[in-house]
C-alpha positions in Angstrom: 0.0 0.0 0.0 1.4 3.4 -1.0 1.0 5.9 1.9 -0.8 9.1 1.3 1.3 12.2 0.5 4.0 10.0 -1.1 4.7 12.8 -3.6 5.5 15.2 -0.7 7.7 12.6 1.0 9.6 12.1 -2.3 10.0 15.8 -2.6 11.5 16.0 0.9 14.0 13.3 0.0 15.0 15.2 -3.2 15.3 18.5 -1.3 17.7 16.9 1.3 19.8 15.4 -1.4 20.0 18.7 -3.3 20.8 20.5 -0.1 24.1 18.6 0.1 25.2 19.7 -3.4 26.5 23.3 -2.7 28.6 22.1 0.3 30.1 19.3 -1.8 30.9 21.7 -4.6 32.8 23.9 -2.1 34.6 20.9 -0.8 35.9 19.8 -4.2 36.8 23.3 -5.2 34.0 24.1 -7.7 32.7 26.9 -5.6 34.7 29.4 -3.6 33.6 32.0 -1.1 34.4 33.8 2.1 34.3 31.8 5.4 30.7 32.8 6.4 29.4 31.6 3.0 31.3 28.4 3.1 30.2 27.7 6.7 26.6 28.2 5.6 26.9 25.9 2.7 28.7 23.2 4.7 26.1 23.6 7.4 23.2 23.2 5.0 24.9 20.0 3.6 25.2 18.6 7.1 21.5 19.3 7.8 20.4 17.6 4.5 22.7 14.6 5.2 21.5 14.4 8.8 17.9 14.1 7.7 18.8 11.3 5.3 20.7 9.5 8.1 17.8 9.8 10.5 15.4 8.3 8.0 17.8 5.5 7.2 18.2 4.8 10.9 14.5 4.6 11.4 14.0 2.2 8.5 16.9 0.0 9.7 14.7 -1.0 12.7 12.6 -3.1 10.2 15.5 -5.3 9.2 17.9 -6.0 12.0 17.6 -7.4 15.5 16.5 -5.0 18.2 19.9 -5.0 20.0 21.8 -4.3 16.8 19.2 -1.7 15.7 19.6 0.1 19.0 23.4 0.2 18.7 23.2 1.3 15.1 20.6 3.9 15.8 22.6 5.3 18.7 25.6 5.8 16.4 24.0 6.8 13.1 21.5 9.4 14.6 24.4 11.5 16.0 27.0 10.8 13.4 27.1 14.4 12.1 27.6 15.7 15.6 30.3 13.2 16.3 32.3 14.0 13.1 32.1 17.8 13.6 33.3 17.4 17.2 35.9 14.9 16.2 37.3 17.4 13.7 37.8 20.0 16.5 39.4 17.4 18.8 41.7 16.3 15.9 42.7 19.9 15.1 43.4 20.5 18.8 46.4 18.2 18.7 48.3 20.6 16.4 46.4 23.8 17.2 45.7 23.9 21.0 43.1 26.7 20.6 40.8 24.2 18.9 40.3 22.4 22.2 38.0 25.3 23.2 35.8 24.6 20.2 35.6 20.8 20.8 34.3 21.4 24.3 32.0 24.2 23.1 30.5 21.9 20.5 30.1 19.0 22.9 28.5 21.0 25.7 26.3 23.0 23.3 24.9 19.8 21.8 24.1 18.4 25.2 22.5 21.5 26.6 20.5 22.1 23.4 19.0 18.7 23.6 17.6 19.3 27.1 17.2 23.1 27.0 15.3 23.3 23.7 14.2 19.8 22.5 12.7 18.6 25.7 10.5 21.7 26.3 9.5 21.8 22.6 8.1 18.2 22.9 6.1 19.1 26.1 4.9 22.4 24.5 3.8 20.5 21.3 1.9 18.0 23.4 0.2 20.8 25.3 -0.8 22.8 22.1 -2.0 19.7 20.3 -3.8 17.8 23.1 -3.9 20.2 26.0 -2.0 17.8 28.1 0.2 19.4 30.7 2.4 16.4 31.3 4.2 13.6 29.4 4.3 10.3 31.2 7.1 7.8 30.7 6.9 4.0 30.8 8.4 2.1 33.7 11.2 0.8 31.4 12.5 4.3 31.0 13.8 4.0 34.5 16.8 2.3 33.1 17.6 5.3 30.9 17.1 7.7 33.9 19.5 5.6 36.0 22.2 5.5 33.3 21.8 9.3 32.6 22.1 10.0 36.4 25.3 7.9 36.6 26.9 9.6 33.6 25.9 13.1 34.9 27.4 12.5 38.3 30.5 11.1 36.8 30.9 14.2 34.6 31.4 16.4 37.7 34.8 14.6 38.1 36.2 16.1 34.9 36.2 19.8 35.8 38.0 19.0 39.1 40.8 17.1 37.4 40.9 19.6 34.5 40.8 17.1 31.8 38.9 14.3 30.1 41.2 11.2 30.0 41.2 7.9 28.3 40.1 6.3 31.6 37.0 8.5 31.3 36.5 7.2 27.8 36.7 3.7 29.1 34.2 4.3 31.9 31.7 6.1 29.7 32.0 3.5 27.0 31.4 0.8 29.6 28.3 2.7 30.8 26.9 3.0 27.3 27.6 -0.6 26.5 25.7 -1.6 29.7 22.8 0.6 28.6 22.6 -1.0 25.2 22.9 -4.5 26.6 20.1 -4.0 29.1 17.9 -2.1 26.6 18.3 -4.9 24.1 16.8 -7.3 26.6 13.6 -5.3 26.9 10.5 -6.3 24.9 10.7 -5.0 21.3 8.1 -2.8 19.7 7.5 -2.1 16.0 9.0 1.3 15.0 6.7 4.3 14.4 7.7 5.5 11.0 6.6 8.8 9.6 7.4 10.9 6.5 9.9 9.7 4.0 10.9 6.8 6.4 7.3 5.5 6.2 7.3 5.8 2.4 10.5 3.7 2.0 9.5 1.4 4.9 6.5 0.3 2.9 8.6 -0.8 -0.1 9.3 -4.4 -0.9 12.0 -5.8 1.4 14.8 -5.8 -1.3 13.9 -2.3 -2.5 13.7 -1.0 1.1 17.1 -2.4 2.0 18.8 -1.0 -1.1 17.2 2.4 -0.5 18.2 2.5 3.1 21.7 1.4 2.3 22.0 4.1 -0.4 20.7 6.8 1.9 23.1 5.8 4.7 26.2 5.5 2.5 25.5 8.8 0.6 24.7 10.8 3.7 27.6 9.3 5.7 30.0 10.2 2.9 28.7 13.8 2.8 29.1 14.3 6.5 32.6 12.7 6.4 33.7 15.1 3.6 32.3 18.3 4.9 32.6 17.9 8.7 36.2 19.0 8.9 36.0 22.0 6.6 32.7 23.0 8.3 34.5 23.1 11.7 37.3 25.2 10.4 35.1 27.6 8.3 32.8 28.2 11.3 35.7 29.4 13.4 37.0 31.6 10.6 33.5 33.0 10.0 33.3 34.0 13.7 36.7 35.8 13.4 35.8 37.6 10.2 32.4 38.7 11.4 33.6 39.8 14.9 31.4 37.2 16.6 32.6 35.1 19.5 33.6 32.0 17.6 33.3 29.9 20.8 29.6 30.7 21.1 29.1 30.2 17.3 30.6 26.8 17.5 28.6 26.0 20.7 25.2 26.8 19.2 25.2 26.9 15.4 27.1 23.7 14.7 25.0 21.5 17.0 21.8 23.1 15.7 22.8 22.0 12.2 23.4 18.4 13.2 20.6 18.2 15.8 17.9 19.7 13.6 16.6 16.5 12.0 16.2 14.8 15.4 14.3 17.9 16.7 11.9 17.8 13.7 11.3 14.0 14.0 10.5 14.1 17.8 8.2 17.1 17.4 6.3 15.2 14.6 6.0 12.2 17.0 4.6 14.5 19.7 2.2 16.1 17.2 0.9 12.7 16.2 0.2 11.7 19.8 3.4 9.7 20.4 4.8 12.1 23.1 6.2 9.3 25.3 8.1 7.9 22.3 9.4 11.5 21.5 10.6 12.2 25.0 12.1 8.7 25.3 14.0 9.2 22.1 15.5 12.4 23.4 16.5 10.8 26.7 18.3 8.1 24.7 20.1 10.7 22.6 21.2 12.5 25.7 22.7 9.3 27.1 24.5 8.8 23.7 25.9 12.3 23.7 26.7 12.4 27.4 28.7 9.1 27.2 30.2 8.4 23.7 30.4 12.0 22.5 32.2 13.1 25.7 34.5 10.1 25.8 35.4 10.4 22.1 37.4 13.6 22.7 40.4 12.1 24.4 40.4 9.2 22.0 40.5 11.3 18.9 43.0 13.7 20.5 45.3 10.9 21.5 45.2 9.4 17.9 46.0 12.8 16.4 48.9 13.3 18.8 50.2 9.8 18.2 50.4 9.0 21.9 48.0 8.5 24.8 47.0 11.9 26.3 44.2 13.5 28.3 42.1 16.1 26.6 42.8 19.4 28.6 40.2 21.6 30.1 40.9 25.2 30.9 38.8 27.4 33.3 36.1 28.2 30.8 35.9 24.6 29.6 35.6 23.4 33.2 32.7 25.8 33.8 31.0 24.6 30.6 31.2 20.9 31.6 30.1 21.8 35.1 27.0 23.7 33.8 26.2 20.9 31.4 26.3 18.3 34.2 24.3 20.5 36.5 21.6 20.9 33.8 21.5 17.1 33.4 21.1 16.6 37.1 18.1 19.0 37.3 16.5 17.3 34.3 16.9 13.9 35.9 15.3 15.2 39.1 12.3 16.3 37.1 12.0 12.8 35.5 12.3 10.8 38.7 8.5 10.5 38.9 8.6 9.2 35.3 7.0 12.4 33.9 7.8 15.8 32.7 5.3 18.6 33.1 4.9 21.9 31.4 6.1 23.9 34.3 9.2 21.9 34.7 9.8 22.2 31.0 9.3 25.9 31.2 12.0 26.2 33.9 14.4 24.2 31.8 13.9 26.5 28.8 14.1 29.7 30.9 17.4 28.7 32.6 18.8 27.6 29.3 17.9 30.8 27.6 19.5 32.9 30.4 22.8 31.1 30.2 22.8 31.2 26.4 22.2 35.0 26.3 24.4 35.8 29.3 27.4 33.3 29.1 29.0 34.8 32.1 26.2 33.4 34.3 27.5 29.8 33.7 28.6 29.1 37.3 25.6 30.8 38.8 23.1 29.0 36.6 24.9 25.7 37.3 24.4 26.2 41.1 20.8 27.2 40.5 20.3 23.9 38.6 21.7 21.9 41.5 19.6 23.8 44.1 16.4 23.3 42.1 17.2 19.6 41.7 17.4 19.3 45.4 14.1 21.1 45.9 12.4 18.9 43.3 13.6 15.7 44.9 12.6 16.8 48.4 9.1 18.0 47.3 8.5 14.8 45.3 10.2 12.3 47.5 7.1 10.4 48.5 5.9 10.0 44.9 9.4 9.2 43.8 9.8 6.6 46.6 6.6 4.9 45.6 7.6 4.7 42.0 11.1 3.4 42.4 10.4 1.4 45.6 7.7 -0.5 43.7 9.8 -1.2 40.6 11.2 -4.6 40.1 
């Protein structure tokens, strides 16, 4: 059966493919421009490729085992973000100033996910169905637990002023445990929408070939443009007189996170708000473990010897703030729900620290204080939920 609006879905596929063309043209030297233009074209290419990757990852759930699907989805969905941040970490080995940008990109991606995407899903649910709260399933307790461990562990890094290969090993082990436990949970059929639904309804052979083509093409695009995008973004900030740290922190993650934002909002709009929020929590775990741990690994490979990724004062504050935001978000989820008021506080605090970067430490302590208040006020309900869980 051909789904309705198939023409529109095909058009979106074509638009995403065409969006990669200008960035590829710059990459191979067919188009030349100043750094802001090149950064824009590379960024658009990453957005187009990221949408294709996201759709391919959704379709993959139809053809592989759940455990393998979860592992592939976790890696594919954030591949653009990984490659951009890996580019900064690689450059930091020969140009130490790029260490700032690697941390900026990593912390920006993590804070955007909670500060923007989580509230957007709750707001969409409220506007569409007048529901003031999104309730999670009991199995999401695993994700909350893993995210809590990763967030508490992250506080160690600012104090030792580095992210080491030991940290990489610990975070990789935590993520592997998460995937292992998640794979043992009962499987559910994927909720495909848009172009993913269109291709998912093809005959098995055609579906698999289409999925493979989308994944290979988009993966190649991201691999080719991630490194020049990282460099041109920094150069664009310098030429425009904009703080390149903030540009790398917010613009680059927005480009790579945009497809996921769109997909989860569509889920929420169609009444699948629990699946939308659950997807975002899973993505946060992915970024807060593998993305963070990747920095010292790539840095050491680029240096040619084992080394810890250094954190200066500003970077320490960024990691501290990101960990504090995560702790507050976890506190709100301990009763397996997220309400519109809690989402509003998340968005408000995120906006303040984004507009006034010098408030990083203050906002970090505010997050921790509010987390304590939330836990104390909800301790009976939280105790009933977690005490009664198997």
